[in-house]
C-alpha positions, -999 to +999 in steps of 0.1 A: -207+701+504-167+696+500-165+665+517-200+651+494-181+660+462-150+643+478-168+614+485-184+613+448-152+615+436-137+586+454-166+563+445-161+573+409-122+565+413-130+534+429-157+523+401-132+532+375-101+516+390-117+487+411-143+477+382-129+452+359-146+434+332-130+401+321-138+389+286-144+355+277-117+331+280-092+353+300-085+358+335-064+380+358-043+371+389-050+398+415-023+404+443-034+422+476-002+440+492+020+419+469+009+385+478-018+361+460-055+373+462-075+355+438-082+349+401-107+369+385-133+352+363-149+363+332-177+391+338-178+421+361-154+420+392-147+446+417-114+448+436-099+472+459-076+495+437-058+508+466-043+473+479-051+452+451-032+449+419-032+427+389+000+409+385+017+413+354+034+386+333+059+383+303+044+372+271+060+364+235+042+375+205+052+364+171+040+383+140+050+385+102+064+422+087+056+433+054+088+415+040+075+384+053+099+381+079+088+366+113+091+390+141+089+383+177+076+409+203+076+405+241+055+425+258+040+427+297+004+420+301-020+417+328-048+395+311-042+357+308-056+341+276-069+306+286-073+297+247-051+275+232-022+290+214+005+279+190+040+289+194+060+285+162+097+283+171+126+292+150+150+266+130+172+248+152+206+226+144+198+189+156+223+162+152+211+129+146+223+096+159+247+090+127+262+124+131+239+143+107+234+178+114+199+187+103+174+217+107+141+214+122+112+237+128+089+231+154+054+243+164+037+237+196+000+241+207-007+245+243-032+258+268-032+274+304-053+255+326-043+271+356-036+305+358-017+309+391+005+281+384+014+297+352+024+331+367+036+316+401+055+283+389+078+297+363+093+333+357+089+334+322+063+308+307+069+311+267+107+314+269+105+282+292+084+265+270+107+270+240+137+262+257+122+230+272+108+217+234+143+226+219+164+206+248+134+176+245+138+176+206+176+174+207+175+143+230+147+127+210+165+132+176+199+119+189+186+086+196+175+084+158+194+081+124+188+101+096+163+076+078+144+069+108+142+107+115+126+114+082+103+086+081+090+088+120+076+123+123+043+113+139+061+092+164+085+118+176+054+144+178+035+121+198+068+113+222+079+151+224+040+156+233+042+131+263+075+143+276+064+181+273+030+174+285+045+157+319+069+187+321+050+215+320+021+201+342+037+219+374+034+251+351-006+247+351-002+239+311-019+213+289+004+201+256-022+194+230-002+187+199+037+190+186+041+194+149+076+192+132+069+215+104+102+210+085+132+188+087+161+200+064+191+180+061+225+193+042+227+198+007+251+168+000+227+148+021+199+158-003+221+150-035+229+111-018+191+106-010+182+117-047+207+094-062+197+068-038+159+073-045+166+074-082+185+040-080+159+023-060+133+033-086+155+020-112+155-013-093+119-016-088+113-011-123+142-035-136+123-061-109+087-052-121+102-060-157+119-094-152+086-104-135+066-095-161+088-116-187+087-144-165+051-146-163+050-140-203+075-170-207+054-189-184+019-184-200+037-190-232+053-222-221+017-234-206-001-225-238+023-246-262+021-275-235-020-270-238-017-270-276+006-301-276-016-320-254-047-309-274-029-321-306-021-354-293-054-361-278-071-352-311-046-378-326-056-403-304-089-401-306-087-400-345-066-432-345-092-447-321-122-440-341-105-450-374-097-483-358-129-488-342-145-484-375-122-506-393-128-535-368-166-530-369-164-531-408-143-562-405-168-578-381-200-569-405-181-586-433-174-617-408-208-617-398-222-616-434-199-643-444-211-667-411-247-658-420-241-672-456-225-705-440-194-698-460-156-697-446-148-665-436-107-670-435-105-684-470-127-653-484-105-628-468-073-644-478-088-647-515-095-610-512-060-603-502-048-624-528-067-608-556-054-574-545-015-588-545-024-601-580-037-567-594-005-546-579+019-573-594-001-572-629+001-534-629+036-528-638+043-516-675+075-541-681+061-574-662+057-599-687+063-631-669+050-638-632+069-664-613+046-679-585+059-696-555+054-734-545+034-720-513+012-695-534-006-729-549-024-733-516-038-700-519-052-707-552-076-732-535-091-702-523-104-689-555-127-719-560-141-715-525-151-677-537-167-694-567-188-714-543-197-687-524-211-663-547-230-694-562-242-704-529-253-668-516-265-648-551-282-625-527-251-615-506-238-578-513-207-573-528-178-571-499-162-541-491-128-529-499-105-532-471-078-502-472 
């Protein structure tokens, strides 16, 4: 009976220490007599608790205390998390190409794809990732000046991710994303950048104001030009219409005279002469009128006017030509 109890006790101890339940997205590396044996999968797993032991791994955890400060703790673990993990590294000083010291806070997202290599290919995986990220970031920032560093954050993130992914492939890791949280230049550089930004905004405002005034002057000149052209076109059309009306009036009078078998030239000269005599006699102090010798030829046209009226009693009176 004693051996039965001993056997039952050994079975219970075997099940207690040899039965391991692995949760989803976790794994465990088992060594048998100090040598790699197998990697446990999610679910129920049996090991020999006498000769099989889980391999411990040094891991780093970042927490925040009650005062809001970041606290980094290190622990030895046996269960390896296969989910995507984020590391928020502390700020570090980096020198740019133009010798400006800036502070950069980087954050990296990675995932363990091969637990065996993550345990046996590197001694301390979290510290190795942190140091590799810091040195690679210094090399990348050292090739850029301050302006390009501030404006090329996405380019830096992509280049850093590619370099880290290639370097950590032998460790069984996959670098998914790298983010630069803060890029903090020195205070004097901040003041200079603010002055430069203010000056640039003032310059843009003056340029926009000058462009607006330029367009306003151009539009005003175009309006004046169009107004003058329109006014000239109006004067031109009015003069043409007036001349056309006078010509049509003269043509109608001439046609009427021709239809009456008269002399249109003598008729027009007589009308003009009568208008001139009326203007001369309208003066208050004109008592004597001297007629030039050449004017006697014009008096003969008066008789022709009488003849015209005698020959065409039905002809309407001639219009007054201004």
